C-alpha positions in Angstrom: 1.5 12.4 1.0 4.5 13.2 3.2 5.7 9.9 4.6 7.3 10.7 7.5 4.5 13.2 9.0 2.1 10.2 10.7 -1.0 12.7 10.4 -0.6 13.3 6.7 -0.6 9.4 6.4 -3.6 8.7 8.8 -5.4 11.2 6.6 -4.3 9.8 3.6 -5.9 6.4 4.7 -8.9 7.4 5.9 -10.0 9.7 2.8 -8.9 6.3 0.4 -11.2 4.4 2.2 -14.5 6.9 2.4 -14.1 7.6 -1.8 -13.7 3.6 -2.1 -16.6 1.5 -1.6 -15.6 -1.9 -2.3 -12.1 -3.5 -2.7 -10.7 -6.6 -3.6 -6.3 -7.0 -3.3 -4.1 -9.7 -4.1 -0.2 -10.1 -3.3 2.7 -12.3 -3.4 5.1 -11.8 -0.9 9.1 -13.1 -1.4 11.7 -12.7 1.3 15.0 -12.1 0.6 18.1 -12.3 3.6 15.3 -9.8 5.1 14.8 -7.5 2.6 10.8 -8.3 1.7 9.2 -7.4 -1.6 5.3 -7.4 -2.2 3.9 -7.4 -5.1 0.2 -6.7 -5.4 -3.0 -5.3 -7.1 -5.9 -4.0 -5.9 -9.2 -3.3 -7.8 -12.4 -1.1 -6.4 -15.5 0.8 -7.1 -15.6 4.9 -6.5 -18.2 6.1 -4.5 -19.0 7.7 -7.8 -19.4 4.1 -9.6 -16.0 4.8 -11.3 -14.1 1.3 -11.4 -10.7 1.6 -11.0 -7.2 -0.4 -10.4 -3.8 -0.2 -9.4 -0.2 -2.6 -9.6 2.6 -1.9 -7.8 5.7 -3.9 -5.4 6.5 -2.5 -1.6 10.1 -2.8 -0.3 10.5 -3.2 3.1 12.9 -4.2 6.1 11.9 -4.7 9.9 14.0 -3.4 12.6 14.8 -5.3 15.8 11.2 -4.6 16.9 9.3 -6.1 14.3 8.5 -2.7 13.4 9.1 -1.1 9.8 11.5 0.5 9.4 12.2 1.1 5.4 9.5 1.0 3.0 9.3 1.9 -0.6 6.2 1.8 -2.6 6.5 1.8 -6.5 3.4 1.7 -8.7 3.6 -0.2 -12.0 2.1 1.3 -15.0 
């Protein structure tokens, strides 16, 4: 996925939600001096019936208009 291409990002999420029928999310957000970090986990069931789980961290910052100006997504193993 190309994060600088909004059409590709939208396509990724459209396909993600088409293929994944049931999702459960947990997250915890920590704010430190304007920097945000969300630890998250998601478990789901695909259309095929296969179950999956992911765990990771999103690090992000907001600009003056409260829009995300920086985003880094890290998947843990």
